[in-house]
C-alpha positions in Angstrom: 92.3 88.4 113.9 89.2 86.1 113.7 88.3 86.8 117.4 86.6 90.0 116.1 83.9 87.7 114.7 82.7 87.2 118.3 80.8 90.4 117.9 77.4 89.1 116.6 76.5 92.1 114.5 79.9 92.3 112.8 79.9 88.6 112.2 76.7 88.8 110.3 77.8 91.9 108.3 81.2 90.2 107.5 79.3 87.1 106.3 77.1 89.4 104.2 80.3 90.9 102.6 81.8 87.5 101.9 78.7 86.0 100.2 78.2 89.2 98.2 81.9 89.1 97.1 81.5 85.5 95.9 78.4 86.5 93.9 80.4 89.4 92.4 83.2 87.1 91.4 80.8 84.7 89.6 79.3 87.8 87.9 82.7 88.8 86.6 83.3 85.4 85.0 79.8 85.2 83.6 79.9 88.7 82.2 83.1 88.0 80.3 81.6 84.9 78.7 78.3 86.7 77.9 80.3 89.5 76.2 82.1 87.0 74.1 78.8 85.5 73.0 77.4 88.8 72.0 80.5 90.5 70.6 83.0 87.8 69.7 86.5 89.2 69.2 85.2 92.6 70.3 84.5 91.3 73.8 87.6 93.0 75.2 86.3 96.4 74.0 82.9 95.6 75.5 84.4 94.7 78.9 86.6 97.7 78.8 83.5 99.9 78.4 81.8 98.0 81.2 84.8 98.7 83.4 84.7 102.4 82.5 81.0 102.5 83.3 81.7 100.9 86.7 84.3 103.6 87.6 82.1 106.4 86.3 79.2 105.2 88.4 81.4 104.9 91.5 83.0 108.4 91.0 79.8 110.2 90.1 77.1 108.5 92.2 78.6 107.7 95.6 78.2 111.2 97.1 74.7 111.6 95.5 73.6 108.2 96.8 74.8 109.1 100.3 73.0 112.4 100.2 69.8 110.9 99.1 70.0 107.9 101.5 70.8 110.1 104.5 67.1 110.4 105.4 66.5 106.6 105.4 67.4 104.0 108.0 70.8 102.5 107.2 69.6 98.9 107.3 66.9 99.7 104.7 69.5 101.4 102.4 71.8 98.3 102.5 69.0 95.8 101.9 67.5 98.0 99.1 70.9 98.2 97.4 71.3 94.4 97.6 67.8 93.8 96.2 68.6 96.1 93.2 71.8 94.3 92.6 70.1 90.9 92.8 67.4 92.0 90.3 69.9 93.3 87.8 71.9 90.0 88.0 68.6 88.1 87.5 68.0 90.0 84.2 71.5 89.5 82.7 71.0 86.0 81.3 68.0 87.2 79.2 69.7 90.1 77.4 70.6 89.9 73.7 72.3 93.2 72.9 75.5 94.8 74.1 73.8 98.1 75.0 71.6 96.2 77.5 74.8 95.0 79.3 75.9 98.7 79.6 72.5 99.8 81.0 72.2 96.9 83.5 75.8 97.2 84.7 75.3 100.9 85.3 72.3 100.1 87.5 74.2 97.4 89.4 77.2 99.7 90.0 75.0 102.5 91.1 73.6 100.2 93.7 77.1 99.2 94.7 78.1 102.9 95.0 75.2 103.1 97.5 75.9 99.9 99.4 79.7 99.9 99.9 80.3 103.3 101.6 77.2 102.9 103.8 78.4 99.4 104.8 82.0 100.7 105.5 80.7 103.6 107.7 78.7 101.2 109.9 81.6 99.0 111.0 83.3 101.6 113.2 80.0 102.2 115.0 79.7 98.5 115.7 83.3 98.1 116.7 84.2 101.2 118.7 87.5 99.6 120.0 90.3 100.6 117.7 92.1 97.2 117.9 88.9 95.4 116.9 88.3 97.9 114.1 91.9 97.4 112.8 91.3 93.6 112.8 88.0 94.1 110.9 89.8 96.1 108.3 92.4 93.4 107.8 89.7 90.8 107.7 87.9 92.7 105.0 91.1 93.0 103.0 91.6 89.3 103.4 88.0 88.6 102.2 88.6 90.7 99.0 91.8 88.8 98.3 90.3 85.4 98.9 87.4 86.3 96.6 89.9 87.2 93.8 91.5 83.8 94.3 88.5 81.5 94.9 85.7 82.9 92.8 87.4 82.1 89.4 88.1 78.6 90.7 84.5 78.1 91.8 83.2 79.4 88.5 85.5 77.1 86.6 84.2 74.1 88.7 80.6 75.1 88.2 81.1 75.5 84.4 82.0 71.8 84.2 78.4 71.0 85.0 76.3 74.1 84.0 76.0 76.8 81.4 77.6 80.1 82.3 74.2 81.7 82.4 73.7 79.9 85.7 76.6 81.8 87.2 74.4 84.8 87.3 72.0 82.7 89.4 74.9 82.4 91.9 75.3 86.1 91.9 71.6 86.5 92.7 72.0 84.1 95.6 75.0 86.1 96.9 73.1 89.4 96.9 69.9 87.9 98.4 72.0 86.2 101.1 73.8 89.4 101.8 70.4 91.2 102.2 69.1 88.5 104.6 72.3 88.7 106.8 72.0 92.5 106.9 68.4 92.1 108.0 69.5 89.8 110.8 72.2 92.2 112.0 71.7 94.8 114.7 72.8 98.1 113.1 72.9 101.2 115.2 70.8 104.1 113.9 72.6 107.1 112.4 72.3 110.4 114.2 69.5 112.8 113.5 71.8 115.8 112.9 73.0 114.5 109.5 69.4 114.0 108.4 68.4 117.6 109.2 71.0 119.1 107.0 70.0 120.6 103.6 70.5 118.4 100.5 73.3 120.4 99.0 75.2 120.3 102.3 74.8 116.5 102.6 75.9 116.2 98.9 79.2 118.0 99.4 79.9 117.5 103.1 82.1 114.4 102.7 84.3 115.9 100.0 84.6 119.2 102.0 85.6 117.4 105.2 88.0 115.2 103.2 89.9 118.0 101.5 90.0 120.0 104.7 91.8 117.3 106.7 95.6 117.1 106.2 95.8 113.3 106.9 93.1 112.6 104.4 94.8 114.7 101.7 97.8 112.5 102.3 95.5 109.4 102.0 94.2 110.6 98.7 97.8 111.0 97.4 98.6 107.5 98.6 95.4 106.2 96.9 97.0 107.5 93.7 100.2 105.6 94.5 98.3 102.4 95.0 96.2 102.9 91.9 99.1 103.6 89.7 101.0 100.5 90.5 97.9 98.3 91.0 96.4 99.3 87.6 99.5 98.1 85.8 99.3 94.7 87.5 95.5 94.2 86.9 95.5 95.4 83.3 98.8 94.1 82.0 99.5 90.8 83.8 97.8 88.8 81.1 99.8 90.6 78.4 103.2 90.1 80.2 102.5 86.4 81.0 101.0 85.3 77.7 102.9 87.6 75.3 106.2 88.2 77.2 106.8 84.8 78.8 104.7 82.8 76.3 102.9 80.9 79.1 99.3 79.8 79.4 96.2 80.7 81.4 97.4 78.8 84.5 100.5 81.1 84.6 98.3 84.2 84.4 96.3 82.8 87.4 99.6 82.1 89.3 100.8 85.7 88.7 97.5 87.2 90.0 97.6 84.8 92.9 101.1 86.0 93.8 99.8 89.6 93.9 96.8 88.5 95.9 99.0 86.4 98.2 101.2 89.4 99.0 98.1 91.4 99.8 96.8 88.7 102.1 100.1 88.6 103.9 99.8 92.3 104.6 96.3 91.8 105.9 97.6 89.2 108.4 100.5 91.2 109.7 99.1 94.7 109.8 97.0 94.4 113.0 100.1 93.7 115.1 102.3 96.2 113.1 99.8 99.1 113.5 99.9 98.6 117.3 103.6 99.5 117.3 103.9 102.0 114.4 101.8 105.0 113.3 99.5 104.7 110.3 101.5 107.4 108.5 104.8 105.6 108.9 103.4 102.3 107.7 101.5 103.8 104.7 104.2 106.2 103.5 106.9 103.6 103.8 104.8 101.1 101.8 104.1 103.8 99.2 107.8 104.5 98.7 108.6 100.8 98.4 105.8 100.2 96.0 106.8 103.1 93.8 110.5 102.1 93.9 109.7 98.5 93.0 107.5 99.6 90.1 110.2 101.9 88.7 113.0 99.4 89.2 111.0 96.7 87.4 110.3 99.1 84.5 114.0 99.9 84.2 115.0 96.2 84.3 112.4 95.4 81.6 113.9 98.1 79.3 117.4 96.6 79.8 118.1 93.6 80.0 114.4 92.5 79.7 112.0 90.4 81.5 113.2 88.9 84.8 113.2 85.1 85.4 109.7 83.7 86.0 110.3 83.2 89.8 111.6 86.7 90.2 108.6 88.1 88.4 106.3 86.3 90.8 108.3 87.6 93.7 107.9 91.2 92.4 104.2 90.7 92.0 103.9 89.3 95.5 105.8 92.3 97.0 103.7 94.6 95.0 100.6 93.1 96.5 102.1 93.4 100.0 102.9 97.1 99.7 99.6 97.8 97.9 97.6 96.4 100.8 99.8 98.1 103.4 98.7 101.4 101.8 95.0 100.7 101.5 94.1 98.6 104.6 94.7 101.3 107.3 92.6 103.9 105.4 89.5 103.1 107.3 91.2 104.0 110.6 92.1 107.4 109.2 88.5 108.0 108.1 87.2 106.9 111.4 89.5 109.2 113.3 88.7 112.3 111.1 85.0 112.8 111.6 82.2 112.5 114.1 79.9 109.5 113.8 77.2 111.5 111.9 79.7 112.5 109.2 81.2 109.1 108.7 78.9 107.9 105.9 79.6 111.1 103.9 83.3 110.7 104.5 83.4 107.1 103.5 81.4 108.0 100.4 84.0 110.7 99.6 86.8 108.1 100.0 84.9 105.7 97.7 84.6 108.4 95.1 88.1 109.9 95.2 89.9 106.6 95.4 88.0 105.3 92.3 88.8 108.6 90.6 92.4 107.6 91.0 91.7 104.3 89.3 89.8 106.0 86.6 92.9 108.0 85.8 95.4 105.2 86.0 93.5 102.4 84.2 93.5 104.1 80.8 97.2 104.9 81.2 98.0 101.3 82.0 96.1 100.1 78.9 96.7 102.8 76.3 100.3 103.6 77.1 101.1 99.9 77.3 99.6 99.4 73.9 101.1 102.5 72.2 104.5 102.9 74.0 105.2 99.4 75.2 104.8 97.8 78.7 108.1 98.9 80.2 107.4 102.6 79.3 103.9 102.3 80.7 105.2 100.8 83.9 107.8 103.6 84.2 105.1 106.3 83.7 102.9 104.7 86.3 105.8 104.2 88.7 106.6 107.9 88.3 103.0 108.7 89.2 103.2 106.4 92.2 106.3 108.2 93.4 104.7 111.6 92.9 101.7 110.4 95.0 103.8 109.4 97.9 105.9 112.6 97.8 102.7 114.7 97.9 101.5 112.6 100.8 104.7 113.3 102.8 104.3 117.0 102.0 100.6 117.4 103.0 100.3 114.9 105.8 102.1 116.3 108.9 104.7 113.9 110.5 103.4 114.8 114.0 99.8 114.1 113.1 97.9 113.0 116.2 94.5 111.4 116.6 93.9 113.2 119.9 94.3 116.9 119.7 94.2 119.2 122.8 92.8 122.6 121.9 91.3 125.7 123.6 88.2 127.6 122.7 89.3 131.1 123.7 89.5 132.1 120.1 85.9 131.0 119.2 82.8 133.1 119.5 80.2 132.0 122.1 77.7 130.9 119.4 80.2 128.8 117.4 78.6 125.4 116.6 81.7 123.6 117.9 81.0 124.9 121.4 77.5 123.4 121.4 78.8 119.9 120.9 82.0 120.3 123.0 81.5 122.8 125.9 84.3 123.9 128.2 87.4 126.1 127.7 89.8 123.2 127.0 89.6 119.5 126.4 91.2 116.6 124.6 89.3 116.0 121.4 89.4 112.9 119.2 87.8 114.6 116.1 89.8 117.0 114.0 86.9 118.5 112.0 84.5 121.1 113.2 81.1 122.1 111.7 82.9 124.5 109.4 85.0 121.6 108.0 88.3 122.9 109.3 91.1 120.8 110.6 91.7 121.9 114.2 95.2 123.1 115.1 96.9 122.3 118.4 96.5 125.3 120.8 99.0 126.0 123.6 
């Protein structure tokens, strides 16, 4: 997998991603401690609001940010977003009211909603070979999982010697370092066609392409499956471990590490697996297994109760494995479903719609768990996960192919598709035309 780092531009961008993730991890720990200082026992409510603000910013601003940034060089957009995030992190130690946290976090997440889809859309342009791109996706998944494991440990080590306010300094260093690495990377320019489109077209283009493509409608349904099961893990692990098993903070970390470890295992095995099996088969199978595991665990908790501690860790590990097997190949689907000019808009649409799934499932995990009990909440989310994968099977054709042969006999001579792809018949790797329709296979 690591041989993909031989590409100089990708190596710099991957390093930028890693150092920014470390900074974000330090920010998460520091923000929790700051919230407790300002709100005391209400810190949980403060952090819950912060998390909701994050999701709202992601859902509402990613398409807008992509449309506004479409006229600017991609490198400038990434560096500018990193600079905004660094400036916000620099201000956090000096605030003295909860509302200031909300305002600054909204700014930071708005910058992230600009940075992340643009960053993701650049990688397939740098790594045109599909094998290299698949390895890059797995490496990216691995980086996220390692950040979840290592950043809290690093923060704990630093807090032995410094005040938590200095953790925000580490966040600033992470974002500044990311900006410098992006500056040093060679990033291909985006096409001029996307820049010439009207603003409203650029604003809605990604969503329109997304919903017009059968495989991406299937991806959206599988995003819901992953979010339903993942939300329960991320929201209620601490409640199960501390309240159900009566264990301490170390056990909470061990449970989350089991989930992250399963996700890391998926990232390691997927490049080889996806060379032998189609994306749809891998993702749908993982979706069924994740939904079934969540439902089975919920039923077991209802009667006879919590499983043994070792079995619980195994369930969390398998959940992480299936979760990552759903999400990791998604970049391949996006890459194969649009021309290069449309990729930023399509990645922004994926960013928005996937976080919309999380915005739906996080409150269910928290509120249903509190009002109805954790087993019932898990059963509800398991049912949502199963519904998601069933919808994916229905809307994503089983014979879906990346390369589609089609004829142009049924198109008028002035159709925009003919301008880009002249000739009566050809094999075409993109399934979306300028009218945002998924192309059928012609005889």
